C-alpha positions, -999 to +999 in steps of 0.1 A: -011+375-283+009+392-310+041+389-291+035+352-286+028+346-322+060+364-332+080+343-308+065+312-322+073+322-357+110+329-348+113+295-331+098+277-361+122+296-384+152+287-363+142+251-361+137+248-398+171+265-404+189+240-381+171+210-396+173+221-432+211+218-436+213+196-466+244+175-474+258+177-509+249+148-531+279+148-555+310+144-533+345+131-539+369+118-512+394+144-501+416+157-474+417+191-456+438+204-428+415+213-399+425+234-369+427+224-342+435+188-352+408+166-335+412+137-359+412+103-342+415+118-307+401+103-275+382+129-255+364+128-221+327+126-219+325+160-201+347+181-225+335+214-241+326+213-278+355+208-301+350+239-323+373+239-353+379+257-386+388+251-423+420+265-437+403+295-453+374+317-444+359+316-479+356+278-479+321+264-477+317+236-452+293+213-434+301+189-406+280+158-398+286+142-364+270+109-357+268+089-325+250+055-322+216+071-318+220+108-327+234+130-354+243+167-356+248+189-386+268+222-384+273+246-412+306+266-414+304+303-407+333+319-425+351+287-424+344+281-386+323+253-371+307+264-339+290+233-323+259+241-301+267+232-265+235+214-256+235+193-288+272+185-282+265+172-247+237+150-259+260+136-286+288+129-260+265+111-236+250+090-264+285+080-276+300+074-241+325+046-243+320+044-281+328+069-309+315+097-330+317+095-367+328+128-381+323+137-418+336+170-430+322+183-463+342+212-478+342+231-510+366+256-524+353+283-548+367+266-580+362+230-570+333+207-562+324+192-528+348+169-511+345+148-479+368+138-452+358+111-426+374+103-392+364+090-358+365+108-324+366+083-295+345+092-264+360+079-232+337+070-203+365+084-181+356+120-172+383+146-167+387+170-137+363+200-143+389+228-140+423+236-153+445+263-139+475+279-155+496+310-156+492+332-187+523+352-195+540+368-225+567+345-238+595+369-230+626+366-209+627+394-183+595+414-185+561+404-169+541+436-173+509+415-178+504+380-163+480+362-142+468+329-127+436+317-143+410+290-138+392+275-168+362+251-167+370+225-193+333+215-195+326+249-211+347+279-221+344+300-189+377+314-177+382+332-144+411+353-132+423+340-098+447+369-096+465+390-123+493+415-118+473+444-132+458+445-097+491+441-079+515+467-093+527+444-121+543+419-097+556+386-108+535+356-097+541+319-102+542+284-089+505+279-081+498+245-064+468+227-049+464+201-022+448+170-037+435+190-067+411+209-045+405+246-052+399+253-016+435+248-005+462+263-026+493+284-027+513+306-051+543+329-050+544+366-056+575+387-061+584+424-059+566+447-035+541+419-027+568+393-020+558+361-002+543+327-005+505+329-002+488+299+015+450+298+010+426+277+030+391+283+017+389+322+021+417+326+046+451+339+034+485+335+051+517+350+037+550+335+046+586+340+036+617+319+042+647+333+061+680+317+052+713+328+066+697+360+079+684+369+044+650+364+027+649+334+003+622+323-021+602+291-020+600+275-055+584+244-071+559+236-043+541+203-039+515+195-012+516+164+009+482+146+006+475+153+042+476+190+037+500+195+066+533+196+047+545+214+015+578+204-001+596+233-018+630+239-033+649+271-028+669+280-059+694+306-069+686+308-106+704+326-134+698+330-171+720+336-202+713+340-239+727+321-268+741+339-298+735+309-321+716+279-307+681+265-313+675+269-276+673+307-273+679+310-236+697+290-209+682+290-173+702+272-146+707+270-109+740+277-091+725+265-058+693+247-048+680+226-019+648+208-011+629+220+020+597+209+038+573+234+054+552+221+083+520+242+083+510+232+118+543+239+136+553+267+112+588+254+106+609+246+076+633+217+078+654+195+056+681+168+058+716+163+043+701+141+017+679+169+005+702+198+010+739+193+001+766+217-011+778+189-034+744+187-053+716+207-068+684+193-053+650+205-068+615+195-080+602+178-049+570+156-052+552+135-026+538+101-036+500+098-034+502+077-002+523+104+014+551+080+025+578+090+000+593+122-013+607+122-048+631+149-060+657+156-087+694+160-079+725+167-100+762+170-091+772+206-087+796+219-113+813+253-121+785+274-136+779+287-162+810+272-179+798+236-175+761+240-178+758+213-205+773+188-180+745+191-155+721+161-156+696+155-129+688+121-114+654+111-100+657+101-063+633+088-036+635+090+001+610+078+028+589+103+047+568+098+078+538+122+079+532+116+116+563+136+127+578+147+094+609+125+097+629+119+066+645+086+058+682+079+058+685+060+025+680+073-011+667+052-039+675+060-075+645+058-099+663+074-129+701+074-133+711+103-154+746+090-159+734+057-173+705+072-193+726+102-206+698+126-201+684+148-174+651+144-156+627+170-141+590+175-130+583+140-116+546+134-111+531+102-098+496+093-110+470+095-082+465+057-083+502+053-077+508+032-108+528+055-131+554+082-130+553+109-156+584+131-160+602+153-185+637+145-199+661+167-219+697+164-228+709+184-199+698+210-173+665+214-155+647+243-172+631+223-200+607+250-212+635+264-234+648+231-246+635+218-279+648+183-271+625+181-240+601+151-241+578+133-217+585+098-205+564+075-183+576+049-159+555+019-148+562+017-111+552-020-108+574-033-137+601-006-141+593-003-178+598+031-194+576+043-222+592+071-243+557+081-254+563+086-292+525+092-297+527+121-273+560+139-280+568+162-309+600+177-324+595+208-301+592+214-264+571+191-241+574+203-205+553+208-175+525+183-169+499+172-143+474+143-138+437+144-136+423+129-103+412+095-118+447+089-134+431+086-169+442+120-182+471+143-181+477+178-194+511+191-206+525+223-220+540+221-255+555+245-281+546+222-310+523+247-326+547+274-336+579+270-315+572+302-295+541+298-274+534+270-249+498+256-252+479+231-231+474+196-246+453+168-231+460+131-233+440+100-224+457+071-206+439+038-206+440+010-179+471-005-196+490+028-196+486+034-234+483+070-243+460+085-269+467+113-294+472+147-277+446+174-284+446+211-278+424+224-250+392+235-268+383+271-270+351+289-280+369+303-311+393+281-331+413+313-337+418+319-300+454+306-299+465+323-330+452+356-318+465+352-282+499+366-273+501+345-241+518+313-232+501+289-209+525+278-181+522+253-153+488+237-162+473+220-131+440+201-128+416+208-100+384+190-092+367+220-074+368+257-082+389+282-064+367+297-037+387+328-027+379+359-045+403+380-065+394+410-044+404+391-012+438+382-027+444+418-038+436+429-003+460+403+012+487+414-012+487+449+003+477+443+039+486+407+050+516+406+073+545+383+063+553+355+087+591+348+084+599+311+087+634+302+098+650+270+085+661+243+109+681+212+102+665+178+106+635+174+128 
């Protein structure tokens, strides 16, 4: 009885504390820089709370969030607003398809209370529940700590799919999923655990490509929607450093081809249109209907002397998933010579209406190019949107679509010019993009305290099933199946 009474008292005290947040009466209009910047953003109805902070820990603050039928008050704790998860979810569902009115009351030690108001728009379009990415130090040659991670965007739970602390500090990259399903995926691993790891539910297969009697690496994978084929490129990549240039490093290919791996017949094939000595072919992507293969291609030049002359076109060739046959005619979707820029990372929205890609002044490794921007092509009209509301003066690079074609995620260095961070964007039915916003974290200080970049953000609808322990076991024990390349079908 005594324990019950004490619990009742504690619950009553907590309720009174939560409800007794009183808003200041004497308030002036003012402005304050909040981090992250969630002002006037469009967010999905299933996103985690947008925790944020004031510029200084000694500032007093109160946030009032109002939906059509609910309101929530949150008091700053050392300048930080931590929004209760359950209250936030109630607020989102009440404001679904409408907006939340946000009022920020703030007070510096020597000044009176001020107030800043803005709207947060709540889209009825949900976002895929999980986001995967590679976390890596933003260095050039060392990868002593990296991993592929899965984050639930509906909360803050992050899971390590595999990190190289468990695999002798091996390099791992290029994770890809079939139809945004966590059950079927692949990734590459280098060093002593070399190979491409194909995962089907909890089964693991490790393959390697043999080319001219030597092992070669699969790069930049993209699954066919059927799950039978995976398009890769095979690249011989080099990197050099600038003595004085805003782009610190130059990464370039001296050779690359596009190949297709048939998972049923265990063969790798290509065609002269995808693998030519006269061109660098890379970044393959299947269309959502599976009947076309998109890829980037540039005329080969003497490297590295002429690296600034390399500009990639965006091409399309027919593909028959019944037998894997490749068409004989190439269509040009982006002409680099006419546009004067270079294209990379083509990604067609799942509904087949829009093509999102990265452009930069030259080359194909846009992560180090400050001039890299995102563009979007309307595939029905041919109109190109330069996305001024999305791009920044710094790097915008890798990107992927959510399954309903209403959201995309992209990596950007707009924060500090050093670290790539994941930003989310809403795309409405007309193709208009909202203001990008940083992936929410439990602590608003997360990104400033983290020493990792977030690379290759990919949405998935369902979580990865295979355990980290099973992947570690496969790294050490799974035999490598060597796949020889054949020409044509």
